[in-house]
LUMVOLUM-27484 format. One record per residue: x, y, z of N, C-alpha, C, O in turn. Coordinates in pm, whole numbers, plus 50000, padded with zeros to 5 digits. Layout:
BEGIN
XYZXYZXYZXYZ...
//
This chain:
BEGIN
221417523331161222217535031185221847547631125221697549031004221697557931221221227571831135222267578631073223437577531112221867586330968222777595630894222997607630980222037613631029224367611531002224667621331056224127636131002223867637930883224007645031089223427658731040224727666630980225747669131045224507669730856225707676730797225327690630740225887695430642224357696830809223877708930784224997720530816225097730630746225837717730932226797727130960228187722530927229187727330980228197713330838229317709530794230287721030707229697727030617231377723330724232367731630656232927723130566233617714530622232897722230438233437715030324234587722230277234567734430258235557715230261236937719430186237517711130090237587698930106237967717329986238377706629865239827711329873240117722629914240767701929831242317700029844242657711629760242007714029658243667719229798244277730929704245027724229593245517732029512245207711829572245757703829486244877698729385245277690629301243467703929390242447698129296242807704929180243557714629187242367700829073242557707128945241007707828886239987705128949241097711728763239687712728707239097699328644238057699928580239667689228661239057675828608237937670828650237267663128581237567675228783236147672628838236417657428922235487650428962237657654528938237997639329006238317645729160239397642829211237467653629228237767656429355236997653329460235897648829428237207654129576236327650329711236447665329800237297674129786235497664929879235647675729992235447667830115234817657330121236087674730226236147669430347235517678930436235847690630415234777677130521234307686030630234777677930811234227668630870235787685130846236267680730968235927688831103236627688531204234857695331089234407704331198233157699131279232547705431365232927687831239231767681831330232287671031439233247663431429231497672531529231667664031654231697649931627230677643931595233037643231642233197628331634233167623131506233117610931493233207630431407233017624131267233877631931160234067644031177234377626031056234937635230951234107628730823234047616830793233507639730758232497637830637233287638030505234237645830493232897629430402233627630730278232517631430200231447626230230232797639530073231697638429964232407641329844233537646229844231657637829724232057641429587231827653329555230647656829554232817662429520232717678329506231717680729373231217692029363231407671329274230537672029153229217668329216228177671929160229187662129318227627662029361227307665229495226957656829577227417677729519227377681829664226077680429747226037682329869225077676929674223947673729739223427657229763222457652429820224687651029685224397635929703224837632129822224957640029916225157617729830225387610029950226847613730017227807615329941226997615030147228307615630218228727602530284227887594330322230227600430299230477592630382231117598530524231997607130526230527592530646231017598230768231967586030817231747574430784232907589530889234117580830918234627588331074234547600331102235117578131154235697584331269236907593331235237527591431131237217602431315238517609831288239847602431292240827606931231239907589131375240957581231369240957572531243242017568631195239847569631193239767562531036240367571030946241217566630868239977584630945240457593730855241897596730855242477598430747242627597530987243837598231011244727588430957245837591630915244197574030957244807562830935244767560930782245687555030725243607566130709243657567330562244617575830504245397572130417244567587630552245607599130507246967594030501247747593530406247087590030635248617586430647249177573130537250287571730487248167565930525248497555230415248537561630275249317557330190247867569930255247987578030113249167587430116249807587430011249607595330209250787601830217251967594530210252997599230161251857580730266253117570530254253167565430138254127557830124252437566630038252557560829900252097547729919252187541129815251577540830025251137525830024250147521529930249977509329922249247531329836248477527729750249097529029624248437525029529250187533529602250707535429461251037522029407251637513529473250637520529292250627506929216251857504729162252077494429098
//
């Protein structure tokens, strides 16, 4: 599998992010993928998932299903 071209990615960090450094950035402007990266390492690796997978993940998080 080839890596997606993220050169045109518009990265966004959550407005709920604080200064602790434990943040991710998300780019949703690329055709057919949502890209996710560690905000502390913007030149490092990024994950690329299908928009439907991202929507499922965020629904689970918002629903509190991952709360311990």
